[in-house]
N, CA, C and O atoms as a Tinker XYZ file with bonds, in Angstrom:
   280  protein
     1  N     39.380000  -77.954000   91.727000    73     2
     2  CA    39.390000  -79.340000   92.160000    64     1     3
     3  C     39.943000  -80.221000   91.038000    63     2     4     5
     4  O     39.740000  -79.932000   89.859000    81     3
     5  N     40.619000  -81.261000   91.398000    73     3     6
     6  CA    41.176000  -82.169000   90.410000    64     5     7
     7  C     41.066000  -83.589000   90.940000    63     6     8     9
     8  O     40.829000  -83.811000   92.128000    81     7
     9  N     41.240000  -84.522000   90.057000    73     7    10
    10  CA    41.304000  -85.929000   90.439000    64     9    11
    11  C     42.695000  -86.440000   90.098000    63    10    12    13
    12  O     43.208000  -86.223000   89.000000    81    11
    13  N     43.279000  -87.114000   91.051000    73    11    14
    14  CA    44.574000  -87.721000   90.784000    64    13    15
    15  C     44.332000  -88.968000   89.950000    63    14    16    17
    16  O     43.527000  -89.821000   90.325000    81    15
    17  N     45.004000  -89.077000   88.853000    73    15    18
    18  CA    44.850000  -90.212000   87.951000    64    17    19
    19  C     46.021000  -91.177000   88.133000    63    18    20    21
    20  O     47.181000  -90.763000   88.133000    81    19
    21  N     45.717000  -92.435000   88.284000    73    19    22
    22  CA    46.753000  -93.436000   88.487000    64    21    23
    23  C     47.741000  -93.463000   87.319000    63    22    24    25
    24  O     48.923000  -93.744000   87.516000    81    23
    25  N     47.273000  -93.178000   86.126000    73    23    26
    26  CA    48.145000  -93.174000   84.945000    64    25    27
    27  C     49.279000  -92.160000   85.089000    63    26    28    29
    28  O     50.334000  -92.327000   84.477000    81    27
    29  N     49.079000  -91.124000   85.880000    73    27    30
    30  CA    50.118000  -90.117000   86.063000    64    29    31
    31  C     51.368000  -90.720000   86.701000    63    30    32    33
    32  O     52.481000  -90.255000   86.456000    81    31
    33  N     51.183000  -91.747000   87.514000    73    31    34
    34  CA    52.316000  -92.344000   88.220000    64    33    35
    35  C     53.318000  -92.980000   87.270000    63    34    36    37
    36  O     54.473000  -93.197000   87.638000    81    35
    37  N     52.891000  -93.277000   86.063000    73    35    38
    38  CA    53.798000  -93.873000   85.078000    64    37    39
    39  C     54.733000  -92.839000   84.466000    63    38    40    41
    40  O     55.689000  -93.193000   83.776000    81    39
    41  N     54.464000  -91.584000   84.712000    73    39    42
    42  CA    55.260000  -90.516000   84.134000    64    41    43
    43  C     56.245000  -89.958000   85.155000    63    42    44    45
    44  O     55.868000  -89.599000   86.271000    81    43
    45  N     57.493000  -89.893000   84.761000    73    43    46
    46  CA    58.524000  -89.309000   85.627000    64    45    47
    47  C     58.219000  -87.824000   85.876000    63    46    48    49
    48  O     58.600000  -87.279000   86.912000    81    47
    49  N     57.543000  -87.180000   84.938000    73    47    50
    50  CA    57.186000  -85.765000   85.102000    64    49    51
    51  C     56.337000  -85.548000   86.347000    63    50    52    53
    52  O     56.472000  -84.523000   87.016000    81    51
    53  N     55.470000  -86.494000   86.663000    73    51    54
    54  CA    54.598000  -86.366000   87.831000    64    53    55
    55  C     55.432000  -86.218000   89.100000    63    54    56    57
    56  O     55.197000  -85.322000   89.911000    81    55
    57  N     56.388000  -87.091000   89.257000    73    55    58
    58  CA    57.261000  -87.047000   90.433000    64    57    59
    59  C     58.020000  -85.721000   90.490000    63    58    60    61
    60  O     58.138000  -85.111000   91.553000    81    59
    61  N     58.524000  -85.287000   89.355000    73    59    62
    62  CA    59.282000  -84.033000   89.307000    64    61    63
    63  C     58.400000  -82.840000   89.667000    63    62    64    65
    64  O     58.846000  -81.921000   90.353000    81    63
    65  N     57.160000  -82.854000   89.208000    73    63    66
    66  CA    56.236000  -81.758000   89.523000    64    65    67
    67  C     55.984000  -81.702000   91.021000    63    66    68    69
    68  O     56.016000  -80.625000   91.617000    81    67
    69  N     55.736000  -82.853000   91.632000    73    67    70
    70  CA    55.483000  -82.882000   93.076000    64    69    71
    71  C     56.712000  -82.394000   93.827000    63    70    72    73
    72  O     56.587000  -81.577000   94.739000    81    71
    73  N     57.883000  -82.872000   93.466000    73    71    74
    74  CA    59.105000  -82.451000   94.159000    64    73    75
    75  C     59.374000  -80.960000   93.988000    63    74    76    77
    76  O     59.797000  -80.288000   94.929000    81    75
    77  N     59.130000  -80.451000   92.795000    73    75    78
    78  CA    59.392000  -79.045000   92.523000    64    77    79
    79  C     58.360000  -78.129000   93.189000    63    78    80    81
    80  O     58.686000  -77.009000   93.583000    81    79
    81  N     57.129000  -78.597000   93.313000    73    79    82
    82  CA    56.036000  -77.752000   93.792000    64    81    83
    83  C     55.852000  -77.811000   95.307000    63    82    84    85
    84  O     55.436000  -76.825000   95.915000    81    83
    85  N     56.157000  -78.947000   95.919000    73    83    86
    86  CA    55.988000  -79.114000   97.367000    64    85    87
    87  C     57.009000  -78.247000   98.097000    63    86    88    89
    88  O     58.189000  -78.235000   97.745000    81    87
    89  N     56.557000  -77.535000   99.095000    73    87    90
    90  CA    57.459000  -76.656000   99.850000    64    89    91
    91  C     57.715000  -77.236000  101.233000    63    90    92    93
    92  O     56.794000  -77.392000  102.034000    81    91
    93  N     58.953000  -77.547000  101.496000    73    91    94
    94  CA    59.345000  -78.095000  102.798000    64    93    95
    95  C     59.014000  -77.052000  103.866000    63    94    96    97
    96  O     59.341000  -75.874000  103.728000    81    95
    97  N     58.367000  -77.507000  104.918000    73    95    98
    98  CA    58.017000  -76.611000  106.005000    64    97    99
    99  C     56.718000  -75.863000  105.771000    63    98   100   101
   100  O     56.256000  -75.136000  106.650000    81    99
   101  N     56.120000  -76.031000  104.592000    73    99   102
   102  CA    54.852000  -75.372000  104.302000    64   101   103
   103  C     53.692000  -76.144000  104.922000    63   102   104   105
   104  O     53.819000  -77.321000  105.259000    81   103
   105  N     52.584000  -75.473000  105.063000    73   103   106
   106  CA    51.391000  -76.128000  105.594000    64   105   107
   107  C     50.936000  -77.212000  104.621000    63   106   108   109
   108  O     50.946000  -77.020000  103.405000    81   107
   109  N     50.548000  -78.327000  105.167000    73   107   110
   110  CA    50.178000  -79.469000  104.321000    64   109   111
   111  C     49.024000  -79.127000  103.393000    63   110   112   113
   112  O     49.042000  -79.509000  102.224000    81   111
   113  N     48.023000  -78.415000  103.892000    73   111   114
   114  CA    46.876000  -78.077000  103.026000    64   113   115
   115  C     47.300000  -77.152000  101.895000    63   114   116   117
   116  O     46.826000  -77.291000  100.767000    81   115
   117  N     48.181000  -76.217000  102.188000    73   115   118
   118  CA    48.671000  -75.326000  101.130000    64   117   119
   119  C     49.471000  -76.106000  100.090000    63   118   120   121
   120  O     49.319000  -75.893000   98.887000    81   119
   121  N     50.320000  -77.004000  100.565000    73   119   122
   122  CA    51.105000  -77.829000   99.647000    64   121   123
   123  C     50.201000  -78.697000   98.778000    63   122   124   125
   124  O     50.397000  -78.782000   97.566000    81   123
   125  N     49.214000  -79.338000   99.393000    73   123   126
   126  CA    48.296000  -80.195000   98.630000    64   125   127
   127  C     47.528000  -79.388000   97.582000    63   126   128   129
   128  O     47.380000  -79.828000   96.442000    81   127
   129  N     47.049000  -78.229000   97.964000    73   127   130
   130  CA    46.321000  -77.384000   97.012000    64   129   131
   131  C     47.217000  -76.934000   95.860000    63   130   132   133
   132  O     46.806000  -76.961000   94.700000    81   131
   133  N     48.421000  -76.529000   96.179000    73   131   134
   134  CA    49.361000  -76.060000   95.156000    64   133   135
   135  C     49.736000  -77.208000   94.208000    63   134   136   137
   136  O     49.658000  -77.063000   92.988000    81   135
   137  N     50.139000  -78.336000   94.776000    73   135   138
   138  CA    50.525000  -79.491000   93.956000    64   137   139
   139  C     49.333000  -79.973000   93.142000    63   138   140   141
   140  O     49.476000  -80.310000   91.967000    81   139
   141  N     48.157000  -80.006000   93.765000    73   139   142
   142  CA    46.957000  -80.439000   93.051000    64   141   143
   143  C     46.636000  -79.557000   91.863000    63   142   144   145
   144  O     46.261000  -80.053000   90.801000    81   143
   145  N     46.780000  -78.261000   92.033000    73   143   146
   146  CA    46.515000  -77.335000   90.934000    64   145   147
   147  C     47.486000  -77.531000   89.777000    63   146   148   149
   148  O     47.091000  -77.563000   88.611000    81   147
   149  N     48.754000  -77.659000   90.118000    73   147   150
   150  CA    49.774000  -77.836000   89.077000    64   149   151
   151  C     49.596000  -79.185000   88.382000    63   150   152   153
   152  O     49.663000  -79.266000   87.155000    81   151
   153  N     49.366000  -80.250000   89.167000    73   151   154
   154  CA    49.157000  -81.566000   88.564000    64   153   155
   155  C     47.898000  -81.602000   87.699000    63   154   156   157
   156  O     47.883000  -82.221000   86.635000    81   155
   157  N     46.849000  -80.937000   88.164000    73   155   158
   158  CA    45.613000  -80.902000   87.386000    64   157   159
   159  C     45.817000  -80.279000   86.015000    63   158   160   161
   160  O     45.354000  -80.817000   85.009000    81   159
   161  N     46.504000  -79.153000   85.973000    73   159   162
   162  CA    46.783000  -78.493000   84.691000    64   161   163
   163  C     47.703000  -79.341000   83.820000    63   162   164   165
   164  O     47.484000  -79.478000   82.617000    81   163
   165  N     48.734000  -79.907000   84.444000    73   163   166
   166  CA    49.659000  -80.770000   83.716000    64   165   167
   167  C     48.919000  -81.985000   83.147000    63   166   168   169
   168  O     49.140000  -82.375000   82.000000    81   167
   169  N     48.044000  -82.574000   83.956000    73   167   170
   170  CA    47.295000  -83.745000   83.514000    64   169   171
   171  C     46.391000  -83.447000   82.329000    63   170   172   173
   172  O     46.269000  -84.259000   81.412000    81   171
   173  N     45.757000  -82.275000   82.351000    73   171   174
   174  CA    44.892000  -81.883000   81.221000    64   173   175
   175  C     45.693000  -81.781000   79.933000    63   174   176   177
   176  O     45.248000  -82.225000   78.875000    81   175
   177  N     46.864000  -81.199000   80.031000    73   175   178
   178  CA    47.693000  -81.002000   78.837000    64   177   179
   179  C     48.353000  -82.302000   78.371000    63   178   180   181
   180  O     48.460000  -82.554000   77.171000    81   179
   181  N     48.784000  -83.108000   79.308000    73   179   182
   182  CA    49.553000  -84.301000   78.981000    64   181   183
   183  C     48.676000  -85.483000   78.580000    63   182   184   185
   184  O     49.041000  -86.261000   77.698000    81   183
   185  N     47.535000  -85.615000   79.220000    73   183   186
   186  CA    46.694000  -86.788000   79.014000    64   185   187
   187  C     45.342000  -86.424000   78.420000    63   186   188   189
   188  O     44.342000  -87.086000   78.701000    81   187
   189  N     45.301000  -85.390000   77.612000    73   187   190
   190  CA    44.025000  -84.908000   77.089000    64   189   191
   191  C     43.314000  -85.911000   76.185000    63   190   192   193
   192  O     42.105000  -85.802000   75.982000    81   191
   193  N     44.035000  -86.875000   75.643000    73   191   194
   194  CA    43.400000  -87.857000   74.766000    64   193   195
   195  C     42.629000  -88.919000   75.541000    63   194   196   197
   196  O     41.778000  -89.591000   74.959000    81   195
   197  N     42.893000  -89.091000   76.813000    73   195   198
   198  CA    42.254000  -90.152000   77.594000    64   197   199
   199  C     40.735000  -89.991000   77.659000    63   198   200   201
   200  O     40.028000  -90.966000   77.400000    81   199
   201  N     40.191000  -88.809000   77.991000    73   199   202
   202  CA    38.716000  -88.694000   78.015000    64   201   203
   203  C     38.088000  -89.003000   76.657000    63   202   204   205
   204  O     37.026000  -89.622000   76.590000    81   203
   205  N     38.736000  -88.578000   75.585000    73   203   206
   206  CA    38.211000  -88.882000   74.244000    64   205   207
   207  C     38.225000  -90.374000   73.971000    63   206   208   209
   208  O     37.293000  -90.907000   73.370000    81   207
   209  N     39.264000  -91.041000   74.405000    73   207   210
   210  CA    39.353000  -92.490000   74.203000    64   209   211
   211  C     38.288000  -93.220000   75.011000    63   210   212   213
   212  O     37.744000  -94.224000   74.552000    81   211
   213  N     37.985000  -92.727000   76.207000    73   211   214
   214  CA    36.943000  -93.336000   77.035000    64   213   215
   215  C     35.587000  -93.202000   76.351000    63   214   216   217
   216  O     34.827000  -94.167000   76.280000    81   215
   217  N     35.283000  -92.004000   75.847000    73   215   218
   218  CA    34.014000  -91.786000   75.150000    64   217   219
   219  C     33.918000  -92.694000   73.932000    63   218   220   221
   220  O     32.880000  -93.315000   73.704000    81   219
   221  N     34.971000  -92.776000   73.159000    73   219   222
   222  CA    34.980000  -93.624000   71.966000    64   221   223
   223  C     34.752000  -95.091000   72.336000    63   222   224   225
   224  O     33.982000  -95.784000   71.672000    81   223
   225  N     35.414000  -95.563000   73.386000    73   223   226
   226  CA    35.264000  -96.949000   73.832000    64   225   227
   227  C     33.836000  -97.226000   74.263000    63   226   228   229
   228  O     33.287000  -98.281000   73.944000    81   227
   229  N     33.220000  -96.288000   74.990000    73   227   230
   230  CA    31.833000  -96.473000   75.432000    64   229   231
   231  C     30.894000  -96.560000   74.236000    63   230   232   233
   232  O     29.972000  -97.375000   74.228000    81   231
   233  N     31.124000  -95.725000   73.227000    73   231   234
   234  CA    30.296000  -95.773000   72.024000    64   233   235
   235  C     30.444000  -97.112000   71.318000    63   234   236   237
   236  O     29.455000  -97.709000   70.893000    81   235
   237  N     31.676000  -97.582000   71.195000    73   235   238
   238  CA    31.916000  -98.882000   70.560000    64   237   239
   239  C     31.259000 -100.016000   71.351000    63   238   240   241
   240  O     30.711000 -100.948000   70.762000    81   239
   241  N     31.313000  -99.938000   72.666000    73   239   242
   242  CA    30.673000 -100.959000   73.495000    64   241   243
   243  C     29.160000 -100.965000   73.305000    63   242   244   245
   244  O     28.539000 -102.026000   73.243000    81   243
   245  N     28.565000  -99.759000   73.211000    73   243   246
   246  CA    27.111000  -99.678000   72.991000    64   245   247
   247  C     26.744000 -100.270000   71.638000    63   246   248   249
   248  O     25.768000 -101.012000   71.527000    81   247
   249  N     27.522000  -99.947000   70.611000    73   247   250
   250  CA    27.269000 -100.497000   69.286000    64   249   251
   251  C     27.396000 -102.013000   69.280000    63   250   252   253
   252  O     26.571000 -102.710000   68.690000    81   251
   253  N     28.417000 -102.512000   69.928000    73   251   254
   254  CA    28.623000 -103.968000   69.982000    64   253   255
   255  C     27.479000 -104.659000   70.699000    63   254   256   257
   256  O     27.048000 -105.735000   70.284000    81   255
   257  N     26.979000 -104.053000   71.777000    73   255   258
   258  CA    25.889000 -104.691000   72.521000    64   257   259
   259  C     24.579000 -104.647000   71.698000    63   258   260   261
   260  O     23.769000 -105.569000   71.792000    81   259
   261  N     24.368000 -103.599000   70.904000    73   259   262
   262  CA    23.195000 -103.530000   70.057000    64   261   263
   263  C     23.261000 -104.600000   68.965000    63   262   264   265
   264  O     22.258000 -105.243000   68.654000    81   263
   265  N     24.453000 -104.784000   68.385000    73   263   266
   266  CA    24.625000 -105.778000   67.325000    64   265   267
   267  C     24.455000 -107.195000   67.845000    63   266   268   269
   268  O     23.964000 -108.065000   67.125000    81   267
   269  N     24.851000 -107.434000   69.076000    73   267   270
   270  CA    24.746000 -108.793000   69.631000    64   269   271
   271  C     23.287000 -109.167000   69.929000    63   270   272   273
   272  O     22.971000 -110.349000   70.069000    81   271
   273  N     22.409000 -108.183000   70.025000    73   271   274
   274  CA    20.989000 -108.460000   70.270000    64   273   275
   275  C     20.296000 -108.983000   69.015000    63   274   276   277
   276  O     19.255000 -109.634000   69.100000    81   275
   277  N     20.881000 -108.696000   67.846000    73   275   278
   278  CA    20.241000 -109.109000   66.592000    64   277   279
   279  C     20.666000 -110.456000   66.180000    63   278   280
   280  O     20.222000 -110.954000   65.146000    81   279
C-alpha cells in the first residue's frame, strides 16, 4: 500500500513513471496496483527527507510551545 503525495506532482519523473508503467488495454486495477507500487518505491527513494523534516518540525513546534508557556 502507498499514499500518493501531492509533492510528487511537481516532479516530471512522476509523470514519466505513470506513462511508462501504465499499460494500455490493461485492467484498471492491475494498472493502479502496478503504478502504485512503482510510485511508492520511487517516492521513498526520491523524497526520503520529507518524513525526517516533518518529525523535526514537530519537535521544534513542541519546544516553541513549551517556551511560550514560561
